[in-house]
C-alpha positions as CSV (number, residue, x, y, z in Angstrom):
1,M,-0.7,-10.2,17.9
2,T,-2.9,-12.8,17.5
3,E,-4.8,-11.4,14.7
4,F,-4.9,-8.3,12.3
5,P,-6.9,-5.4,14.0
6,A,-10.0,-4.6,12.4
7,A,-10.4,-2.1,10.1
8,P,-11.4,1.6,10.1
9,D,-15.1,2.1,8.6
10,R,-14.7,2.6,5.1
11,V,-16.8,5.5,3.7
12,D,-18.1,5.1,0.1
13,P,-16.9,8.0,-2.2
14,P,-19.3,10.5,-2.9
15,Y,-21.1,10.5,-6.4
16,L,-20.8,14.5,-6.7
17,D,-17.8,15.7,-5.7
18,G,-15.0,18.2,-6.8
19,E,-11.7,16.6,-8.4
20,R,-9.6,16.8,-5.4
21,A,-12.0,15.8,-2.8
22,A,-13.1,12.6,-5.2
23,L,-9.3,11.9,-5.7
24,D,-8.8,12.0,-1.7
25,A,-12.1,9.8,-1.1
26,W,-11.3,7.2,-3.5
27,L,-7.6,6.8,-2.4
28,E,-8.9,6.6,1.4
29,F,-11.4,3.9,0.2
30,H,-9.0,1.7,-1.4
31,R,-6.5,2.1,1.6
32,G,-9.4,1.2,3.9
33,T,-10.2,-1.8,1.7
34,L,-6.8,-3.3,1.8
35,L,-7.1,-3.3,5.6
36,H,-10.3,-4.7,5.5
37,K,-9.1,-7.7,3.5
38,C,-6.6,-8.2,6.3
39,A,-8.7,-7.7,9.3
40,G,-9.2,-10.5,11.9
41,L,-6.3,-12.9,10.5
42,S,-3.6,-14.2,12.2
43,P,0.0,-13.6,11.0
44,E,0.2,-17.0,9.7
45,Q,-2.9,-16.5,7.6
46,L,-2.0,-13.1,6.3
47,G,1.5,-14.8,5.2
48,E,-0.4,-17.5,3.2
49,R,0.9,-17.4,-0.5
50,S,-1.8,-17.8,-3.2
51,V,-0.5,-20.6,-5.3
52,P,2.7,-22.1,-6.3
53,P,5.2,-20.6,-7.6
54,S,3.7,-17.0,-6.6
55,A,4.7,-15.6,-3.4
56,L,1.8,-13.3,-3.5
57,S,0.2,-12.8,0.0
58,L,-1.8,-10.5,2.0
59,R,1.0,-9.5,4.1
60,G,3.4,-8.8,0.9
61,L,0.1,-6.6,-0.5
62,L,0.5,-4.7,2.9
63,R,4.3,-4.0,2.4
64,H,4.2,-3.9,-1.1
65,M,1.7,-0.6,-0.7
66,T,3.7,0.6,2.4
67,E,6.7,0.6,-0.4
68,V,4.3,2.2,-3.1
69,E,3.1,5.2,-0.9
70,R,6.6,6.0,0.3
71,A,8.1,5.7,-3.1
72,W,5.3,8.3,-4.9
73,F,4.7,10.6,-2.2
74,Q,7.7,11.0,-0.1
75,R,10.6,10.1,-2.6
76,I,8.6,11.4,-5.9
77,I,6.2,14.3,-4.9
78,A,8.1,15.4,-1.7
79,G,11.8,14.7,-3.1
80,R,12.8,13.0,0.1
81,D,16.1,11.0,-0.7
82,D,16.0,9.6,2.8
83,A,12.8,7.6,2.2
84,G,14.4,4.8,1.0
85,D,12.9,1.1,0.7
86,L,12.0,-0.6,3.8
87,Y,11.2,-4.6,2.6
88,C,13.3,-4.2,-1.0
89,G,16.9,-3.7,-2.0
90,P,19.1,-4.1,-5.1
91,D,19.6,-7.8,-4.3
92,D,15.8,-8.4,-4.0
93,P,13.8,-5.8,-5.6
94,D,10.7,-7.9,-4.9
95,G,11.2,-8.3,-1.2
96,D,8.0,-6.4,-0.4
97,F,5.8,-9.4,-2.0
98,D,8.8,-12.3,-1.1
99,G,8.2,-11.8,2.3
100,V,11.7,-11.9,3.2
101,G,12.9,-9.0,4.9
102,R,16.5,-7.2,4.2
103,D,17.7,-9.3,7.3
104,G,16.6,-12.7,5.6
105,D,14.1,-13.3,8.4
106,D,10.3,-13.2,8.0
107,P,8.7,-13.9,11.6
108,P,4.9,-13.4,12.0
109,A,5.7,-11.2,14.9
110,A,6.7,-8.9,12.4
111,V,3.4,-8.1,11.6
112,P,2.5,-5.6,14.2
113,A,5.5,-3.3,12.8
114,E,4.5,-3.8,9.2
115,L,1.2,-2.3,10.1
116,A,2.8,0.6,11.6
117,A,4.9,0.9,9.0
118,F,1.8,1.1,6.3
119,T,0.1,3.5,8.7
120,A,3.0,5.7,9.1
121,A,3.8,5.8,5.2
122,V,-0.1,6.7,4.7
123,E,-0.1,9.3,7.2
124,A,3.0,10.9,5.3
125,S,1.5,10.6,2.0
126,R,-1.6,12.3,3.4
127,E,0.7,15.1,4.6
128,V,2.4,15.4,1.5
129,A,-0.7,15.5,-0.7
130,A,-2.3,18.1,1.6
131,R,0.7,20.4,0.8
132,G,0.4,20.4,-2.7
133,S,-2.0,21.4,-5.6
134,L,-3.0,18.6,-8.4
135,D,-1.0,20.7,-11.1
136,E,2.0,20.8,-9.1
137,L,5.1,19.0,-10.2
138,S,7.1,16.5,-8.1
139,L,10.2,17.4,-6.7
140,G,11.6,14.1,-7.1
141,R,12.0,11.9,-10.5
142,T,10.8,8.7,-11.2
143,R,13.2,5.7,-11.0
144,R,12.9,4.2,-14.6
145,K,12.1,7.3,-16.8
146,R,13.7,10.1,-14.5
147,E,10.1,12.2,-15.4
148,Q,8.7,14.5,-13.0
149,V,4.8,13.7,-12.2
150,S,2.0,15.9,-10.8
151,L,0.2,15.2,-7.7
152,R,-2.9,14.7,-10.0
153,W,-0.8,11.7,-11.8
154,V,0.1,9.9,-8.6
155,Y,-3.2,10.1,-7.1
156,L,-4.6,8.5,-10.2
157,H,-1.6,6.0,-10.2
158,M,-2.3,5.1,-6.3
159,I,-5.8,4.6,-6.9
160,E,-4.9,2.2,-10.0
161,E,-2.1,0.3,-7.8
162,Y,-4.6,-0.3,-4.9
163,A,-7.6,-1.2,-7.0
164,R,-5.5,-3.7,-8.7
165,H,-3.9,-5.2,-5.8
166,N,-7.2,-5.0,-3.7
167,G,-8.3,-7.6,-6.6
168,H,-5.8,-9.8,-5.3
169,A,-6.7,-9.4,-1.8
170,D,-10.3,-10.2,-2.7
171,L,-9.0,-13.8,-4.1
172,L,-6.3,-14.2,-1.4
173,R,-8.9,-13.6,1.4
174,E,-11.4,-16.0,-0.2
175,R,-8.6,-18.8,-0.4
176,I,-7.5,-18.5,3.3
177,D,-11.0,-18.3,5.0
178,G,-14.0,-18.1,2.4
179,A,-14.8,-14.5,2.9
180,T,-15.9,-12.5,-0.2
181,G,-17.2,-9.1,-1.0
182,D,-16.5,-5.9,0.4
């Protein structure tokens, strides 16, 4: 991979829509925004860190959001025990951000596989979300508080999580090549 592929066109969420359609639209918009911020960059650029000592990079954000998608939709909502962490582990809970995989290596050549993992996680999240009502309680429980949550809560949390990290992505992209906006 010489550069990250172009992101699919993002659709602005409608101003007037029902709750479920609005939640879907905003989550898709934010997913697309992260991909848009990565588009056209080389694997090396995607791995550039913000400022020392931070490990924050666009590549780390992509891995982190892969983990977040898998955690909330597959493990918590669907109750799947087989959807374990891809980049984090007991010895490195921030492995997604740190950029060092479980094998201790972080080759730029891994970026296509990381994009594929993100794409697969998002698709699995869409499938899980489509099966439930917003009021449906999760089959799994949160790691820290061992609580059940509703699908609505997960949607809202995911929108917040993407929005926060897309702000980071804005700054990272500007630092890398001066691109701003959108």
